[in-house]
C-alpha positions in Angstrom: 0.0 0.0 0.0 2.8 2.4 0.8 4.5 2.1 -2.7 1.1 2.7 -4.2 0.4 5.9 -2.2 4.0 7.0 -3.0 3.3 6.7 -6.7 0.0 8.5 -6.5 1.5 11.4 -4.4 4.5 11.9 -7.0 1.8 11.8 -10.0 -0.4 14.4 -8.1 2.5 16.6 -7.1 3.9 16.5 -10.7 0.5 17.5 -12.0 0.1 20.4 -9.7 3.5 21.6 -10.4 2.5 21.7 -14.2 -0.8 23.4 -13.3 1.3 26.0 -11.2 3.5 26.8 -14.0 0.7 27.0 -16.5 -1.2 29.5 -14.2 1.8 31.5 -13.5 2.7 31.7 -17.2 -0.9 32.8 -18.0 -0.6 35.6 -15.4 2.8 36.7 -17.0 1.0 36.8 -20.4 -1.8 38.8 -19.1 0.5 41.3 -17.4 2.4 42.0 -20.5 -0.5 42.2 -22.9 -1.4 45.6 -24.3 -4.9 45.6 -22.9 -3.9 46.4 -19.3 -0.6 48.6 -19.6 -2.2 51.3 -17.4 -4.2 49.4 -15.0 -3.6 49.9 -11.3 -4.6 47.8 -8.3 -5.8 49.6 -5.2 -6.3 47.7 -1.8 -8.3 49.5 0.9 -6.4 47.7 3.5 -2.8 46.4 3.2 -3.3 43.5 5.6 -5.3 41.6 2.9 -2.0 41.1 1.1 -0.4 39.1 4.1 -2.2 35.8 3.6 -1.6 35.6 -0.1 2.0 36.4 0.4 2.3 33.7 3.0 0.5 31.3 0.7 3.0 32.3 -2.0 5.9 31.6 0.2 4.7 28.4 1.4 4.1 27.1 -2.0 7.5 28.1 -3.2 9.3 26.8 -0.1 7.4 23.4 -0.5 8.4 23.6 -4.1 12.1 23.7 -3.3 11.8 20.9 -0.7 10.0 18.6 -3.1 12.3 19.3 -6.0 15.3 19.0 -3.7 14.1 15.5 -2.4 13.0 14.5 -6.0 9.4 13.7 -4.9 10.8 11.1 -2.5 8.9 12.3 0.5 5.1 11.5 0.5 4.1 14.1 3.2 5.9 16.8 1.2 4.3 15.7 -2.0 0.8 16.0 -0.5 1.5 19.4 1.3 2.8 20.8 -1.9 -0.3 19.5 -3.9 -2.7 21.0 -1.4 -0.8 24.4 -1.1 -0.7 24.6 -4.9 -4.3 23.8 -5.3 -5.2 26.6 -2.9 -2.7 29.0 -4.6 -4.0 28.2 -8.1 -7.7 28.7 -7.0 -6.8 31.9 -5.4 -4.9 33.2 -8.5 -7.7 32.2 -10.8 -10.3 34.0 -8.5 -8.0 37.1 -8.5 -7.7 37.1 -12.4 -11.5 36.8 -12.7 -12.1 39.6 -10.2 -9.6 41.9 -11.9 -10.5 41.2 -15.4 -14.3 41.6 -15.1 -13.6 45.1 -14.2 -11.7 45.9 -17.5 
């Protein structure tokens, strides 16, 4: 059972890594498109940026650990997958919120 769980966690972690790369590439594409060159964001409270930044740091810290250990640790694979899922959902919701105003 342990080998099967390890294989599944590796596949899921690699899939979420690809999803993260696609989501970040899409954000870079949207940032450099001509449509929004003069767009600015305004946050009424700066504290709303703390938790997304913590999530960002968590995802990339786990990414470094997972890649350093070459997907060998099951717990890190699942933690990375869960954090990446939340981060991608947050980014998608942020993109839809920003681009519906344009």
